[in-house]
C-alpha positions as CSV (number, residue, x, y, z in Angstrom):
1,M,49.6,32.9,41.0
2,G,50.5,29.3,40.9
3,K,53.4,28.3,43.1
4,V,56.3,26.0,42.8
5,T,55.7,23.6,45.6
6,V,58.7,23.6,47.8
7,G,58.7,21.8,51.1
8,K,60.6,22.6,54.3
9,H,64.3,22.2,54.2
10,P,65.8,21.0,57.5
11,C,69.1,22.2,59.0
12,P,71.8,19.4,58.4
13,E,72.9,19.8,62.0
14,C,69.7,20.1,64.2
15,G,66.8,19.6,61.8
16,G,65.4,23.1,62.2
17,D,63.8,24.9,59.3
18,L,66.3,27.0,57.3
19,Q,65.6,30.7,56.8
20,W,67.1,33.4,54.6
21,N,69.7,35.5,56.5
22,A,70.3,38.9,54.9
23,A,73.6,39.5,56.7
24,K,75.0,36.1,55.6
25,Q,73.3,36.1,52.2
26,A,72.7,32.4,52.8
27,L,70.2,30.0,54.4
28,A,70.7,29.9,58.1
29,C,69.3,27.9,61.0
30,P,67.7,30.2,63.6
31,Y,68.3,27.6,66.3
32,C,71.9,26.4,66.0
33,G,73.3,29.1,63.6
34,T,74.4,26.6,60.9
35,I,74.9,28.4,57.5
36,V,74.0,26.7,54.3
37,P,74.9,28.5,51.0
38,L,72.3,28.5,48.3
39,S,74.6,26.4,46.1
40,E,74.6,23.7,48.7
41,A,70.8,23.8,49.5
42,A,68.3,21.4,48.1
43,E,67.5,21.7,44.4
44,G,65.1,24.5,43.6
45,V,65.8,26.5,46.7
46,G,66.6,30.0,45.4
47,D,69.1,28.7,42.8
48,G,67.1,29.8,39.8
49,S,66.6,26.3,38.6
50,A,62.8,26.7,38.5
51,G,63.1,29.9,36.4
52,V,61.1,33.1,36.6
53,V,58.2,32.8,34.2
54,E,56.1,35.6,32.7
55,Q,52.4,34.8,32.5
56,D,50.1,35.8,29.7
57,L,48.0,38.8,31.0
58,L,45.1,38.7,28.6
59,E,44.6,35.0,29.1
60,A,44.7,35.4,32.9
61,L,42.1,38.3,32.8
62,A,39.8,36.2,30.5
63,R,40.0,33.3,33.0
64,L,39.1,35.6,35.9
65,Q,36.2,37.0,33.9
66,A,35.0,33.4,33.2
67,Q,35.2,32.4,36.8
68,E,32.8,35.2,37.8
69,T,30.1,33.5,35.8
70,Q,30.8,29.8,35.7
71,P,34.1,28.3,36.7
72,P,35.4,26.0,33.9
73,P,36.8,22.5,34.6
74,L,40.5,22.3,34.9
75,P,42.0,21.5,31.4
76,P,44.8,18.9,31.3
77,E,47.3,21.4,29.8
78,D,46.8,23.8,32.7
79,A,46.7,21.2,35.4
80,R,50.5,21.0,35.4
81,Q,52.3,23.1,38.0
82,G,52.7,26.8,36.8
83,G,49.8,26.9,34.4
84,V,47.9,30.2,34.2
85,L,44.5,28.6,35.2
86,G,46.2,26.8,38.1
87,M,47.2,30.2,39.4
88,L,44.0,32.1,38.8
89,Q,41.0,29.9,39.0
90,S,38.8,30.2,42.1
91,M,40.3,28.9,45.3
92,A,37.4,26.5,45.9
93,A,38.5,24.6,42.8
94,T,42.3,24.9,43.3
95,P,44.1,22.2,45.2
96,Q,45.6,23.2,48.5
97,A,49.1,22.5,47.3
98,Q,48.7,25.3,44.8
99,R,47.7,27.9,47.3
100,G,49.2,30.1,50.0
101,Y,52.8,30.6,50.8
102,G,54.2,27.1,50.9
103,A,54.2,27.0,54.7
104,Q,51.8,27.3,57.6
105,P,50.6,31.0,57.6
106,R,48.6,33.1,60.0
107,E,47.0,36.3,58.8
108,V,46.0,39.4,60.8
109,Q,44.3,42.6,59.6
110,C,44.9,46.0,61.0
111,Q,41.7,47.9,61.8
112,S,43.5,51.2,61.4
113,C,45.4,51.0,58.1
114,H,43.7,47.8,56.8
115,A,47.0,46.1,55.9
116,I,46.9,42.3,56.0
117,S,50.0,40.7,57.4
118,V,51.0,37.1,56.8
119,F,53.1,35.4,59.4
120,V,54.8,32.1,58.3
121,D,55.5,29.2,60.7
122,G,54.4,30.5,64.1
123,K,55.5,34.1,64.1
124,V,52.9,36.3,65.9
125,A,52.4,40.1,66.6
126,D,50.4,42.2,69.0
127,R,50.6,45.4,66.9
128,C,50.3,46.2,63.3
129,E,53.6,45.8,61.5
130,F,52.9,48.9,59.3
131,C,51.3,51.6,61.5
132,G,51.9,50.2,65.1
133,S,48.2,50.1,66.0
134,P,47.2,47.5,68.6
135,S,43.8,47.1,66.8
136,I,44.6,43.9,64.9
137,I,42.2,40.9,64.4
138,A,42.6,37.5,63.0
139,H,41.9,37.5,59.2
140,E,40.3,34.6,57.4
141,S,40.0,35.0,53.6
142,L,37.6,33.2,51.3
143,G,40.6,31.6,49.7
144,D,44.4,31.6,49.9
145,A,46.2,34.4,48.1
146,I,47.8,33.8,44.7
147,T,51.3,32.6,45.5
148,P,54.2,34.9,44.5
149,Q,56.1,33.5,41.6
150,S,59.4,35.1,42.5
151,L,61.0,37.6,44.9
152,L,64.0,39.7,45.7
153,P,65.6,38.3,48.9
154,F,66.9,40.7,51.5
155,R,70.4,41.9,50.8
156,V,70.7,44.7,53.3
157,S,71.0,43.5,56.9
158,D,69.2,45.0,59.9
159,G,72.5,46.4,61.3
160,Q,73.2,48.2,58.0
161,V,69.7,49.7,57.7
162,R,69.7,50.8,61.4
163,D,72.9,52.8,60.8
164,A,71.4,54.3,57.6
165,I,68.2,55.3,59.4
166,R,70.2,56.9,62.3
167,R,72.1,59.0,59.7
168,W,68.9,59.9,58.1
169,Y,67.5,61.1,61.4
170,G,70.6,63.1,62.2
171,N,70.3,65.1,58.9
172,R,66.8,66.2,59.7
173,W,67.6,69.8,60.8
174,F,64.1,70.8,61.7
175,A,63.1,67.6,63.4
176,P,62.4,67.8,67.2
177,N,65.5,67.0,69.3
178,R,63.5,64.4,71.1
179,L,63.0,62.5,67.8
180,K,66.8,62.3,67.1
181,T,67.5,60.9,70.5
182,A,64.6,58.4,70.6
183,A,65.5,54.8,69.9
184,L,63.1,54.7,66.9
185,T,65.1,51.9,65.2
186,D,63.9,49.6,68.0
187,T,60.6,49.3,66.0
188,L,62.5,48.2,62.8
189,K,60.8,45.4,61.0
190,G,61.8,43.5,57.8
191,M,58.9,42.5,55.5
192,Y,58.1,41.5,52.0
193,L,55.7,43.7,50.1
194,P,53.5,42.4,47.2
195,Y,54.1,43.9,43.7
196,W,52.9,43.1,40.2
197,T,55.1,43.5,37.2
198,F,53.9,44.0,33.6
199,D,55.7,43.6,30.3
200,A,54.4,44.8,26.9
201,N,55.5,45.6,23.4
202,V,54.0,48.9,22.2
203,A,53.7,50.1,18.6
204,A,52.5,53.7,18.5
205,R,51.8,56.3,15.8
206,W,51.6,60.0,16.7
207,T,50.6,63.2,15.1
208,A,51.1,66.8,16.4
209,E,51.8,70.4,15.5
210,A,55.5,71.1,15.9
211,G,56.3,74.7,16.9
212,Y,59.4,76.5,15.8
213,H,60.3,79.7,17.6
214,Y,61.5,82.9,15.8
215,Y,61.8,86.5,16.8
216,V,60.6,89.8,15.3
217,T,61.4,93.4,16.1
218,V,58.5,95.4,17.4
219,S,58.3,99.1,18.3
220,Y,56.7,100.5,21.4
221,R,56.7,103.8,23.4
222,D,58.4,104.0,26.8
223,S,57.1,105.9,29.8
224,Q,58.7,109.1,28.5
225,G,56.9,108.8,25.1
226,N,60.1,107.8,23.2
227,T,59.9,105.1,20.5
228,Q,61.9,102.0,21.4
229,T,62.3,98.5,19.8
230,R,62.4,95.0,21.3
231,Q,62.5,91.4,20.2
232,E,59.4,89.3,20.7
233,Q,59.1,85.6,20.3
234,R,56.7,84.1,17.8
235,T,56.0,80.5,17.0
236,R,55.5,78.9,13.5
237,W,53.4,75.8,13.6
238,E,53.9,72.9,11.2
239,P,52.2,69.4,11.0
240,A,54.4,66.5,12.2
241,S,54.0,62.7,12.6
242,G,56.0,59.7,13.5
243,S,56.0,56.2,15.1
244,L,57.4,54.5,18.1
245,Q,58.4,51.0,19.0
246,H,59.1,50.3,22.7
247,F,59.3,47.4,25.1
248,F,58.1,47.9,28.7
249,D,60.0,45.5,31.0
250,D,58.7,44.9,34.5
251,E,56.5,48.0,34.9
252,L,56.0,47.9,38.7
253,V,52.6,48.3,40.4
254,P,52.5,47.9,44.2
255,G,49.9,45.7,45.8
256,T,50.4,47.1,49.3
257,V,48.1,49.3,51.3
258,G,50.3,49.2,54.5
259,V,53.2,51.4,53.3
260,H,52.6,55.0,52.3
261,P,52.9,55.1,48.4
262,E,55.0,58.3,48.3
263,L,57.7,56.6,50.3
264,L,57.8,53.6,47.9
265,Q,58.5,56.0,45.1
266,K,61.4,57.6,47.0
267,I,63.4,54.4,47.9
268,G,64.4,53.7,44.3
269,N,63.6,50.9,41.9
270,F,63.9,47.3,42.6
271,P,66.0,45.4,40.1
272,T,63.3,42.9,39.2
273,S,64.4,42.6,35.5
274,S,67.8,41.0,36.5
275,D,67.9,39.8,40.1
276,L,64.6,38.0,40.8
277,K,64.8,34.5,42.3
278,P,62.0,31.9,42.1
279,Y,59.8,31.9,45.2
280,S,60.6,29.6,48.0
281,P,59.3,29.5,51.6
282,E,62.8,29.6,52.9
283,F,63.1,33.2,51.8
284,V,60.0,34.4,53.7
285,R,60.1,32.1,56.8
286,G,60.7,34.3,59.8
287,W,59.7,37.5,57.9
288,T,56.4,39.3,57.6
289,V,54.7,39.1,54.2
290,E,51.9,41.5,53.3
291,R,49.1,40.0,51.4
292,Y,48.2,41.9,48.3
293,Q,45.0,44.0,48.3
294,V,45.4,45.4,44.8
295,D,44.3,42.4,42.7
296,L,45.4,41.5,39.2
297,R,42.6,43.3,37.4
298,Q,43.2,46.6,39.4
299,A,47.0,46.3,39.0
300,A,46.7,45.7,35.2
301,Q,44.6,48.9,34.9
302,Q,47.3,50.8,36.8
303,G,50.1,49.3,34.8
304,E,48.4,50.1,31.5
305,A,47.8,53.7,32.7
306,Q,51.6,54.0,33.5
307,M,52.5,52.6,30.1
308,Q,50.2,55.0,28.3
309,S,51.7,58.0,30.2
310,Q,55.2,56.9,29.3
311,T,54.3,56.1,25.7
312,R,52.9,59.6,25.3
313,A,56.1,61.1,26.9
314,L,58.3,59.1,24.5
315,C,56.3,60.2,21.5
316,A,56.5,63.8,22.7
317,E,60.3,63.6,22.7
318,Q,60.2,62.7,19.0
319,V,58.2,65.8,18.0
320,P,60.7,68.2,16.2
321,G,61.0,71.9,16.8
322,D,61.0,73.9,20.0
323,T,57.6,73.0,21.3
324,Y,54.4,71.2,20.3
325,R,50.6,71.1,20.7
326,N,47.7,68.9,19.9
327,L,49.7,65.6,20.3
328,Q,47.6,62.6,19.5
329,V,49.0,59.1,20.2
330,Y,47.5,55.8,18.8
331,A,49.1,52.9,20.6
332,D,48.8,49.1,20.3
333,Y,50.0,47.0,23.2
334,R,50.9,43.4,22.5
335,N,52.6,40.4,24.2
336,R,51.4,41.6,27.6
337,T,52.6,39.5,30.5
338,F,52.7,39.8,34.3
339,K,54.2,38.4,37.4
340,H,53.3,38.5,41.1
341,I,56.4,39.1,43.1
342,L,57.6,40.1,46.6
343,V,60.2,42.8,47.3
344,P,62.1,43.4,50.6
345,V,61.7,46.5,52.7
346,W,62.7,47.6,56.2
347,L,60.0,49.6,58.0
348,V,60.0,51.9,61.1
349,S,56.6,53.1,62.1
350,Y,56.2,55.4,65.1
351,T,53.7,57.9,66.6
352,Y,54.8,61.5,67.5
353,G,52.1,63.5,69.2
354,S,48.9,62.5,67.5
355,R,50.3,61.6,64.1
356,S,51.8,58.4,62.7
357,F,55.0,58.4,60.6
358,Q,56.9,55.8,58.6
359,V,60.5,55.5,57.6
360,L,61.2,53.0,54.8
361,G,64.4,51.3,53.7
362,N,64.9,49.4,50.5
363,G,65.9,45.9,51.6
364,Y,67.9,45.3,48.4
365,T,69.6,48.6,47.7
366,G,69.6,50.3,51.1
367,E,67.9,53.5,49.9
368,I,66.1,55.4,52.8
369,A,63.1,57.6,52.7
370,G,60.9,58.7,55.6
371,E,58.4,61.0,57.2
372,R,59.1,63.1,60.2
373,P,57.5,65.8,62.4
374,Y,58.8,69.4,62.4
375,S,59.8,71.4,65.4
376,A,57.8,74.7,65.4
377,W,60.4,76.3,67.7
378,K,63.3,75.4,65.4
379,I,61.4,76.8,62.4
380,F,60.5,80.0,64.4
381,F,64.1,80.6,65.4
382,A,65.4,79.9,61.9
383,V,63.0,82.5,60.5
384,L,63.9,84.9,63.2
385,A,67.6,84.4,62.5
386,G,67.0,85.0,58.8
387,V,65.1,88.3,59.5
388,I,67.8,89.5,61.9
389,G,70.5,88.7,59.4
390,L,68.6,90.6,56.6
391,L,68.2,93.6,58.9
392,V,71.9,93.6,59.8
393,L,72.8,93.4,56.1
394,L,70.5,96.3,55.2
395,Y,71.9,98.4,58.1
396,V,75.5,97.7,56.9
397,M,74.6,98.6,53.3
398,G,73.0,101.8,54.6
399,M,76.0,102.8,56.6
400,L,78.3,102.3,53.5
401,Q,76.2,104.6,51.3
């Protein structure tokens, strides 16, 4: 994606580079501690003045397809900052000012989980930020990544998420005791994950057979040969049809490979439709940024599949009666747009025994989800206690008879 070029913004006291501080909800100097509210920062730094722009998806995909055969010259109308071609044409033809993350980045790739981490302005690591593996190597791509257009800045501080994770650990009854007492939050890291968002208007027509339940009385013979009656359900099928108009707003597709996808689904939604801020290096300086490895074409296919599934479910809700069958949906998606964004998460990665686990915190809402090992001894004694309790109950009931 094309980026809004934003330079470094120095601290008014010492000249250091300002960074986003989640606890203060403001730009802060990591050297002298000076706090600069966004309203007092330089124009365009997270104040929304640059706007969050939706990009035409079909045009972008067509440009990418054209680049695979013969890269076209840069048209004057797309040469301006923010144009679709300026975001998507090959990096060899894209000026350096329109690439990367707006600051000096360093990339490393994990040889275990294959995540690519981007460190801005000198931050380094000796282990993978996602799985903890020491097998990381410097990564040099053929071209800089498409710059995120917008992001959700961190709103939950490290202190708040540490407390939430400790409470989460404390509620894991069958976790090993050693896990609860271990200082696992010492490995807590804040990072920005890449996401794609997709919008579309869908106009759909559907046909189906609507089923209406009714009951009839039938006779049967019981085990003693006596005639009995009972009610049995039947279904009457009738043709049905209808139409649907729906707008998909910011259908999210993760571009990460470093975080386990089932955890991302559990930490809740990110309010990208209302709270996004235009991208600025100040928000990511000092934090780890994962470079996307699900590209626009792959993400668009996933986003379309998600929309198709939801469209079918919405049409199914319109079918009258008690049940349905043979639902056919004919959908037309128009005004399709996309954005490349960053979302904040807090991550704890640890190894217990021979397995690796992750605990994830939503850096904007504070929602926690995680993986943990199970104590075989605790499960054994819980089952044993249940069996003993059942035997005692059966004994008492036998005594009362």
